[in-house]
GUZAVO-142757 format. One line per field, with one value per residue (C-alpha): residue number from 1; residue in one letter; x, y, z. Coordinates in nm, 3 decimals. Each point is the difference from the previous one (the first is absolute). Last residue first. Layout:
REM GUZAVO-142757
i	c(NUM,...);
aa	c(A,...);
xx	c(X,...);
yy	c(Y,...);
zz	c(Z,...);
END
This chain:
REM GUZAVO-142757
i	c(148,147,146,145,144,143,142,141,140,139,138,137,136,135,134,133,132,131,130,129,128,127,126,125,124,123,122,121,120,119,118,117,116,115,114,113,112,111,110,109,108,107,106,105,104,103,102,101,100,99,98,97,96,95,94,93,92,91,90,89,88,87,86,85,84,83,82,81,80,79,78,77,76,75,74,73,72,71,70,69,68,67,66,65,64,63,62,61,60,59,58,57,56,55,54,53,52,51,50,49,48,47,46,45,44,43,42,41,40,39,38,37,36,35,34,33,32,31,30,29,28,27,26,25,24,23,22,21,20,19,18,17,16,15,14,13,12,11,10,9,8,7,6,5,4,3,2,1);
aa	c(R,V,D,V,V,I,E,Y,K,S,V,R,E,P,D,D,G,A,Y,E,V,I,F,E,A,S,Q,D,S,A,V,D,T,I,L,D,Y,S,D,R,I,I,T,N,G,E,D,I,F,N,V,S,V,Q,L,D,A,R,A,E,Q,T,H,S,A,T,G,V,V,A,W,P,Q,T,S,E,G,V,Y,E,F,A,H,T,A,L,E,A,D,P,H,S,L,D,A,L,H,E,G,G,V,D,L,E,P,V,D,D,S,A,A,D,G,G,A,G,A,E,G,G,D,E,G,T,S,S,G,V,C,G,S,L,A,A,L,A,T,T,G,L,A,V,Y,A,R,R,N,M);
xx	c(-5.339,0.377,0.196,0.346,0.171,0.269,0.195,0.170,0.323,0.151,-0.297,0.037,0.157,-0.335,-0.153,-0.310,-0.186,-0.225,0.275,-0.153,-0.017,0.061,-0.051,0.100,-0.160,0.177,-0.212,-0.012,-0.249,-0.238,-0.058,-0.356,0.050,0.308,-0.065,0.261,0.062,0.088,0.151,0.159,0.226,0.056,0.249,0.339,0.169,0.174,-0.337,-0.225,-0.225,-0.234,-0.087,-0.290,-0.015,-0.345,-0.013,-0.329,-0.047,-0.034,-0.025,0.286,0.160,0.373,0.002,0.188,0.179,0.192,0.149,-0.053,0.013,-0.102,0.116,-0.155,-0.340,-0.195,0.194,0.335,0.172,0.035,0.287,0.075,-0.020,0.082,-0.166,0.056,-0.131,-0.252,-0.186,-0.338,-0.140,0.098,-0.176,0.238,0.059,0.288,0.139,0.043,0.191,0.246,0.092,0.299,-0.015,0.308,-0.153,0.148,-0.195,-0.160,0.074,0.319,-0.194,-0.186,0.324,0.095,0.248,-0.248,-0.092,-0.167,0.141,0.298,0.125,-0.145,-0.089,-0.370,0.060,0.072,-0.150,0.078,-0.214,-0.195,0.026,-0.009,-0.324,-0.182,-0.113,-0.085,-0.217,-0.188,-0.055,-0.127,-0.254,-0.124,-0.030,-0.189,-0.231,-0.062,-0.064,-0.264,-0.205,0.005);
yy	c(1.674,0.027,-0.327,-0.063,-0.337,-0.156,-0.321,-0.160,-0.183,-0.281,-0.048,-0.329,0.182,0.175,-0.327,0.088,0.118,0.295,0.228,0.344,0.264,0.334,0.315,0.364,0.250,0.275,0.303,0.237,-0.214,-0.013,-0.336,-0.096,-0.359,-0.211,-0.367,-0.248,-0.336,-0.364,-0.303,-0.307,-0.290,0.100,-0.257,0.109,-0.302,0.243,0.120,0.280,0.253,0.160,0.360,0.225,0.376,0.143,0.378,0.192,0.321,0.376,0.169,0.120,-0.342,-0.020,-0.264,-0.065,-0.275,-0.040,-0.302,-0.302,-0.369,-0.184,-0.217,-0.007,-0.141,-0.054,0.286,0.046,0.234,0.110,-0.226,0.115,-0.094,0.326,0.251,0.357,0.246,-0.202,0.208,-0.083,0.181,-0.284,-0.255,-0.278,-0.315,0.152,0.158,-0.333,0.142,-0.265,-0.069,-0.165,-0.181,-0.028,-0.097,0.071,-0.204,0.191,-0.140,0.205,0.312,0.002,0.040,0.322,0.044,0.068,0.349,-0.083,-0.100,-0.223,0.008,-0.222,0.298,-0.028,-0.010,-0.296,0.002,0.107,0.013,0.186,0.374,-0.007,-0.194,0.269,0.199,-0.322,-0.109,0.331,-0.039,-0.353,0.125,0.286,-0.225,-0.263,0.265,0.146,-0.346,-0.067,0.309,0.332);
zz	c(-5.596,-0.041,0.014,0.144,-0.051,0.223,-0.040,0.300,0.071,0.207,0.233,0.188,0.299,0.050,0.130,0.203,-0.306,-0.078,-0.133,0.050,-0.271,0.172,-0.203,0.035,-0.236,-0.191,-0.078,-0.301,-0.191,0.296,0.173,0.094,0.110,0.066,-0.065,0.122,-0.162,0.065,-0.165,0.155,-0.102,-0.363,-0.124,-0.139,0.165,0.239,0.133,-0.132,0.174,-0.255,0.089,-0.098,0.061,-0.072,-0.030,0.015,-0.194,0.032,-0.338,-0.220,-0.043,0.076,0.272,0.324,0.189,0.324,0.172,0.220,-0.090,0.313,0.289,0.352,-0.103,0.325,0.152,0.172,-0.237,-0.362,-0.107,-0.352,-0.367,-0.181,-0.233,-0.116,-0.260,-0.200,-0.258,-0.149,-0.307,-0.238,0.227,0.102,-0.206,-0.203,0.318,0.175,0.297,0.119,0.359,0.161,0.332,0.220,0.332,0.341,0.253,0.288,0.346,0.044,-0.106,0.332,0.198,-0.178,-0.285,-0.276,-0.123,-0.329,-0.337,-0.074,-0.353,-0.274,-0.220,0.082,0.374,0.226,0.341,0.351,0.305,0.264,-0.063,-0.380,0.019,0.199,-0.303,-0.180,0.290,-0.006,-0.374,0.061,0.252,-0.217,-0.305,0.200,0.147,-0.348,-0.138,0.267,-0.079,0.182);
END
């Protein structure tokens, strides 16, 4: 297994556990996650909106869900998580790219997740980590999905 597969496996496991350890703000601005436990008191509540840039995304790409969430105690505890798919007949790779933007409309970070070998009838989960130690600076994000 290559390094990316281990990273994807590890981040997927963290995303699965994220609902158990904290709260975050979902795509519609409502609270997502379980919350209410002692660990969630240390997690800031962030109201971060996201925009799917469909005109920059591949025409065969589909974005089902996305939200900026606390994904747990890791080196990068905040990420945009969601699901995407494609409509091509053959298996393909999906690249989900995110620009993290501050209140001054400046891109402060960018990152991506590559999901390999996705069939056209499958949805794939992605986790695009925010590689900064200041998630409170993020006021919004832009997301683009590419099919390779």
